[in-house]
Kinemage of the C-alpha trace (Angstrom):
@kinemage 1
@onewidth
@group {chain A} dominant
@subgroup {mainchain}
@vectorlist {calphas} color= white
{ca met a 1} P 0.000 0.000 0.000
{ca ser a 2} L 1.455 3.339 -0.974
{ca phe a 3} L 0.468 6.734 0.321
{ca phe a 4} L 0.597 9.847 -1.759
{ca cys a 5} L 1.320 13.132 -0.128
{ca leu a 6} L -1.017 15.639 -1.731
{ca pro a 7} L -0.616 19.055 -0.114
{ca ile a 8} L -3.690 21.235 0.044
{ca val a 9} L -2.845 24.807 -0.869
{ca cys a 10} L -5.378 27.367 0.294
{ca gly a 11} L -5.305 31.052 1.070
{ca thr a 12} L -6.802 34.353 -0.019
{ca arg a 13} L -6.516 36.427 -3.163
{ca gln a 14} L -7.485 40.062 -3.761
{ca trp a 15} L -8.380 41.840 -6.969
{ca asp a 16} L -8.502 45.639 -7.222
{ca lys a 17} L -10.079 47.405 -10.178
{ca pro a 18} L -10.189 51.204 -10.653
{ca tyr a 19} L -13.521 52.640 -9.487
{ca asp a 20} L -13.544 55.784 -11.622
{ca pro a 21} L -10.982 57.079 -14.155
{ca asp a 22} L -11.605 60.709 -13.091
{ca pro a 23} L -8.119 62.204 -12.368
{ca arg a 24} L -9.506 64.326 -9.486
{ca leu a 25} L -10.261 61.106 -7.607
{ca asn a 26} L -6.753 59.658 -7.918
{ca ser a 27} L -4.862 62.288 -5.945
{ca ile a 28} L -6.533 62.182 -2.523
{ca tyr a 29} L -4.343 62.806 0.529
{ca cys a 30} L -3.228 59.676 2.426
{ca pro a 31} L -3.416 60.091 6.232
{ca asn a 32} L -0.863 57.307 6.712
{ca cys a 33} L 2.082 58.192 4.425
{ca his a 34} L 1.120 61.847 3.722
{ca asn a 35} L 1.237 61.520 -0.093
{ca asn a 36} L -1.441 62.623 -2.543
{ca ser a 37} L -1.797 59.191 -4.106
{ca val a 38} L -5.027 57.661 -2.749
{ca gly a 39} L -7.604 56.576 -5.302
{ca pro a 40} L -10.892 54.644 -5.251
{ca val a 41} L -10.924 50.950 -6.205
{ca lys a 42} L -13.471 48.161 -6.417
{ca arg a 43} L -12.045 45.372 -4.268
{ca arg a 44} L -12.873 41.676 -4.308
{ca glu a 45} L -11.296 39.168 -1.949
{ca phe a 46} L -11.750 35.398 -2.169
{ca ile a 47} L -10.741 32.250 -0.305
{ca thr a 48} L -8.764 30.129 -2.756
{ca leu a 49} L -8.003 26.441 -3.090
{ca trp a 50} L -5.123 25.590 -5.419
{ca phe a 51} L -5.150 29.253 -6.533
{ca ile a 52} L -8.782 28.959 -7.700
{ca pro a 53} L -11.146 31.520 -6.109
{ca leu a 54} L -13.985 29.721 -4.329
{ca phe a 55} L -15.803 31.896 -1.794
{ca pro a 56} L -15.985 35.695 -1.681
{ca ile a 57} L -15.086 37.100 1.733
{ca tyr a 58} L -15.152 40.804 0.789
{ca trp a 59} L -16.794 42.663 -2.067
{ca gly a 60} L -16.895 46.452 -1.953
{ca lys a 61} L -15.390 49.849 -2.671
{ca gln a 62} L -12.340 51.284 -0.938
{ca leu a 63} L -9.960 54.199 -1.032
{ca arg a 64} L -6.457 52.722 -1.470
{ca cys a 65} L -2.969 54.193 -1.312
{ca pro a 66} L -0.624 52.316 -3.683
{ca ile a 67} L 2.438 53.516 -1.735
{ca cys a 68} L 1.683 52.357 1.821
{ca gln a 69} L -1.350 50.082 1.128
{ca trp a 70} L -3.644 52.101 3.442
{ca arg a 71} L -7.336 51.337 2.830
{ca gln a 72} L -10.667 52.862 3.848
{ca asp a 73} L -14.137 51.627 2.867
{ca phe a 74} L -16.689 53.912 1.273
{ca lys a 75} L -20.303 53.109 0.475
{ca asn a 76} L -21.420 55.214 -2.475
{ca arg a 77} L -20.541 57.966 -4.928
{ca glu a 78} L -21.901 60.690 -2.604
{ca gln a 79} L -19.586 59.633 0.206
{ca leu a 80} L -16.637 59.632 -2.211
{ca gln a 81} L -17.595 63.093 -3.473
{ca lys a 82} L -17.720 64.356 0.131
{ca val a 83} L -14.124 63.155 0.666
{ca val a 84} L -13.025 64.884 -2.560
{ca asn a 85} L -14.742 68.138 -1.499
{ca glu a 86} L -13.041 68.014 1.919
{ca gln a 87} L -9.706 67.487 0.152
{ca gly a 88} L -10.407 70.599 -1.915
{ca asn a 89} L -11.010 72.581 1.275
{ca ile a 90} L -7.720 71.330 2.751
{ca his a 91} L -5.783 72.296 -0.390
{ca lys a 92} L -7.334 75.792 -0.254
{ca gly a 93} L -6.388 76.185 3.412
{ca ala a 94} L -9.880 75.931 4.902
{ca gly a 95} L -10.893 73.320 7.459
{ca pro a 96} L -13.755 70.824 7.065
{ca met a 97} L -17.216 72.279 7.362
């Protein structure tokens, strides 16, 4: 009788896709690394078996900094627009209203 050792490889995998190609949305200030590089992405995260995605564990929209990998969820376009407007106030020297 022979036994075969068949390792089971499982883990997680993430896919990020740009949320909106508008250039105003891709230069939001990052509170972690202090760069103007944060942009919105659609994020999907799955549990994988043998590198095949099986079960979604996260599906949503996030602000993501490509430099330091900081992330923040947002729910809808209005919430994203509010963040962009607050960024405009900061760049002009005014505080949030």
